[in-house]
Every structure is written in structure tokens, then in C-alpha cells.
FIKOLZA-1660 file (N, C-alpha, C; in steps of 0.1 Angstrom, whole numbers, plus 5000, padded with zeros to 4 digits):
% residues 76
   i   px   py   pz ch aa at
   1 1790 7647 0735  A  X  N
   1 1794 7660 0731  A  X CA
   1 1799 7659 0716  A  X  C
   2 1793 7667 0708  A  X  N
   2 1797 7667 0693  A  X CA
   2 1805 7679 0690  A  X  C
   3 1817 7677 0685  A  X  N
   3 1826 7688 0682  A  X CA
   3 1829 7687 0667  A  X  C
   4 1830 7698 0660  A  X  N
   4 1834 7698 0647  A  X CA
   4 1847 7707 0645  A  X  C
   5 1852 7709 0633  A  X  N
   5 1864 7716 0631  A  X CA
   5 1862 7731 0634  A  X  C
   6 1850 7736 0634  A  X  N
   6 1847 7750 0636  A  X CA
   6 1845 7754 0651  A  X  C
   7 1844 7744 0660  A  X  N
   7 1841 7746 0674  A  X CA
   7 1854 7749 0682  A  X  C
   8 1854 7760 0690  A  X  N
   8 1865 7763 0699  A  X CA
   8 1861 7758 0713  A  X  C
   9 1870 7749 0718  A  X  N
   9 1868 7743 0731  A  X CA
   9 1879 7749 0740  A  X  C
  10 1874 7755 0751  A  X  N
  10 1883 7761 0761  A  X CA
  10 1890 7750 0769  A  X  C
  11 1902 7753 0774  A  X  N
  11 1910 7743 0780  A  X CA
  11 1903 7737 0793  A  X  C
  12 1896 7745 0801  A  X  N
  12 1889 7739 0813  A  X CA
  12 1878 7730 0809  A  X  C
  13 1871 7733 0798  A  X  N
  13 1861 7724 0793  A  X CA
  13 1867 7711 0787  A  X  C
  14 1878 7712 0780  A  X  N
  14 1885 7700 0775  A  X CA
  14 1890 7691 0786  A  X  C
  15 1896 7697 0796  A  X  N
  15 1901 7689 0808  A  X CA
  15 1889 7682 0814  A  X  C
  16 1878 7689 0817  A  X  N
  16 1866 7683 0824  A  X CA
  16 1861 7671 0815  A  X  C
  17 1861 7673 0802  A  X  N
  17 1856 7662 0793  A  X CA
  17 1864 7650 0795  A  X  C
  18 1878 7651 0794  A  X  N
  18 1887 7639 0795  A  X CA
  18 1887 7633 0809  A  X  C
  19 1886 7642 0819  A  X  N
  19 1886 7637 0833  A  X CA
  19 1873 7628 0835  A  X  C
  20 1862 7633 0830  A  X  N
  20 1849 7626 0832  A  X CA
  20 1849 7613 0823  A  X  C
  21 1854 7614 0811  A  X  N
  21 1855 7603 0802  A  X CA
  21 1863 7591 0807  A  X  C
  22 1874 7595 0814  A  X  N
  22 1883 7585 0820  A  X CA
  22 1880 7582 0834  A  X  C
  23 1869 7588 0840  A  X  N
  23 1866 7585 0854  A  X CA
  23 1877 7588 0864  A  X  C
  24 1884 7600 0861  A  X  N
  24 1895 7604 0870  A  X CA
  24 1890 7613 0881  A  X  C
  25 1898 7614 0891  A  X  N
  25 1895 7623 0902  A  X CA
  25 1893 7637 0897  A  X  C
  26 1882 7644 0902  A  X  N
  26 1879 7658 0898  A  X CA
  26 1888 7668 0904  A  X  C
  27 1896 7664 0914  A  X  N
  27 1905 7674 0921  A  X CA
  27 1920 7669 0917  A  X  C
  28 1927 7678 0911  A  X  N
  28 1940 7674 0906  A  X CA
  28 1951 7675 0917  A  X  C
  29 1961 7668 0915  A  X  N
  29 1974 7669 0923  A  X CA
  29 1981 7681 0916  A  X  C
  30 1984 7691 0923  A  X  N
  30 1991 7703 0917  A  X CA
  30 2006 7703 0920  A  X  C
  31 2014 7703 0909  A  X  N
  31 2028 7702 0910  A  X CA
  31 2035 7713 0903  A  X  C
  32 2043 7721 0909  A  X  N
  32 2051 7731 0903  A  X CA
  32 2064 7725 0898  A  X  C
  33 2067 7724 0885  A  X  N
  33 2079 7719 0880  A  X CA
  33 2091 7729 0881  A  X  C
  34 2103 7724 0882  A  X  N
  34 2114 7733 0883  A  X CA
  34 2117 7739 0869  A  X  C
  35 2122 7751 0868  A  X  N
  35 2125 7758 0856  A  X CA
  35 2140 7757 0853  A  X  C
  36 2144 7744 0850  A  X  N
  36 2159 7742 0848  A  X CA
  36 2164 7745 0834  A  X  C
  37 2155 7747 0824  A  X  N
  37 2159 7749 0811  A  X CA
  37 2158 7763 0805  A  X  C
  38 2153 7772 0814  A  X  N
  38 2150 7786 0809  A  X CA
  38 2156 7796 0819  A  X  C
  39 2160 7807 0814  A  X  N
  39 2165 7818 0822  A  X CA
  39 2155 7829 0824  A  X  C
  40 2142 7827 0821  A  X  N
  40 2132 7837 0822  A  X CA
  40 2124 7835 0835  A  X  C
  41 2113 7842 0836  A  X  N
  41 2105 7841 0848  A  X CA
  41 2093 7831 0847  A  X  C
  42 2093 7823 0836  A  X  N
  42 2082 7813 0835  A  X CA
  42 2083 7802 0844  A  X  C
  43 2071 7796 0848  A  X  N
  43 2071 7784 0856  A  X CA
  43 2061 7775 0850  A  X  C
  44 2063 7762 0852  A  X  N
  44 2054 7752 0847  A  X CA
  44 2046 7746 0858  A  X  C
  45 2033 7746 0856  A  X  N
  45 2023 7740 0865  A  X CA
  45 2018 7728 0859  A  X  C
  46 2018 7717 0867  A  X  N
  46 2013 7704 0862  A  X CA
  46 2002 7700 0871  A  X  C
  47 1990 7698 0865  A  X  N
  47 1978 7694 0872  A  X CA
  47 1976 7679 0868  A  X  C
  48 1976 7670 0878  A  X  N
  48 1974 7656 0875  A  X CA
  48 1961 7651 0881  A  X  C
  49 1952 7647 0872  A  X  N
  49 1939 7641 0876  A  X CA
  49 1941 7626 0875  A  X  C
  50 1942 7620 0886  A  X  N
  50 1946 7605 0886  A  X CA
  50 1934 7596 0890  A  X  C
  51 1938 7584 0893  A  X  N
  51 1929 7574 0898  A  X CA
  51 1917 7571 0888  A  X  C
  52 1920 7572 0875  A  X  N
  52 1910 7569 0865  A  X CA
  52 1909 7555 0862  A  X  C
  53 1900 7551 0854  A  X  N
  53 1897 7538 0850  A  X CA
  53 1910 7531 0844  A  X  C
  54 1914 7520 0849  A  X  N
  54 1926 7513 0844  A  X CA
  54 1939 7520 0847  A  X  C
  55 1939 7529 0857  A  X  N
  55 1951 7537 0860  A  X CA
  55 1953 7549 0851  A  X  C
  56 1943 7553 0844  A  X  N
  56 1943 7564 0835  A  X CA
  56 1945 7577 0843  A  X  C
  57 1953 7587 0837  A  X  N
  57 1955 7600 0842  A  X CA
  57 1953 7610 0831  A  X  C
  58 1948 7622 0835  A  X  N
  58 1947 7633 0826  A  X CA
  58 1957 7644 0832  A  X  C
  59 1966 7648 0824  A  X  N
  59 1976 7658 0829  A  X CA
  59 1976 7671 0821  A  X  C
  60 1975 7682 0827  A  X  N
  60 1975 7695 0821  A  X CA
  60 1988 7702 0825  A  X  C
  61 1995 7706 0815  A  X  N
  61 2007 7715 0817  A  X CA
  61 2004 7729 0814  A  X  C
  62 2006 7738 0823  A  X  N
  62 2003 7752 0820  A  X CA
  62 2016 7760 0823  A  X  C
  63 2019 7770 0814  A  X  N
  63 2031 7778 0815  A  X CA
  63 2027 7792 0821  A  X  C
  64 2031 7794 0833  A  X  N
  64 2028 7807 0840  A  X CA
  64 2039 7817 0837  A  X  C
  65 2035 7829 0833  A  X  N
  65 2045 7839 0829  A  X CA
  65 2050 7839 0815  A  X  C
  66 2045 7829 0808  A  X  N
  66 2050 7828 0794  A  X CA
  66 2042 7837 0785  A  X  C
  67 2048 7840 0774  A  X  N
  67 2041 7848 0764  A  X CA
  67 2037 7839 0752  A  X  C
  68 2031 7845 0743  A  X  N
  68 2026 7837 0731  A  X CA
  68 2038 7837 0721  A  X  C
  69 2047 7827 0723  A  X  N
  69 2059 7826 0714  A  X CA
  69 2062 7811 0712  A  X  C
  70 2070 7809 0702  A  X  N
  70 2074 7796 0698  A  X CA
  70 2087 7793 0704  A  X  C
  71 2089 7781 0711  A  X  N
  71 2101 7778 0717  A  X CA
  71 2113 7778 0707  A  X  C
  72 2123 7785 0710  A  X  N
  72 2135 7786 0701  A  X CA
  72 2133 7796 0690  A  X  C
  73 2121 7803 0690  A  X  N
  73 2119 7813 0680  A  X CA
  73 2123 7827 0686  A  X  C
  74 2119 7837 0678  A  X  N
  74 2122 7851 0682  A  X CA
  74 2115 7854 0696  A  X  C
  75 2123 7859 0705  A  X  N
  75 2118 7862 0719  A  X CA
  75 2116 7877 0722  A  X  C
  76 2110 7884 0713  A  X  N
  76 2107 7898 0715  A  X CA
  76 2119 7906 0716  A  X  C
% end
């Protein structure tokens, strides 16, 4: 797969690429992390694609309920 600086790669395609490249399991272990640092309604989802070559893992962190904002910045 050839990418250049002008190519937009969606997250699901990026994850599939790294999972395949590292020979990881195509089904992730899904873990909901605790929200101990924030007082809002956001939740952190962690998808762990394990059992890859040499113990390799691909991990995706997704913020559910978050907005497009910078941590510590203006919060609307």
C-alpha cells in the first residue's frame, strides 16, 4: 500500500493495515476504561488486537461522547 502526504487514511483502514502487517488477531478484545480523570460523559474504548508476530499488539483508543477539542483547552 503506497501512501503519500496527500492521502487520507480512515482509522478502520489504518487499523486493518497494522493488524495484517503484524499478523494480529482480526477480532479485538474490547475493554471500556474507567473515566477517572474527567467529569464529563466521555468514555474510553480500547480495542486490543493481540497474538501478533513476536507478541505484537495493535491497540486503538476511541473516545466515546467526546467532542473535537484539545485536552486542557477551551471546553465550549
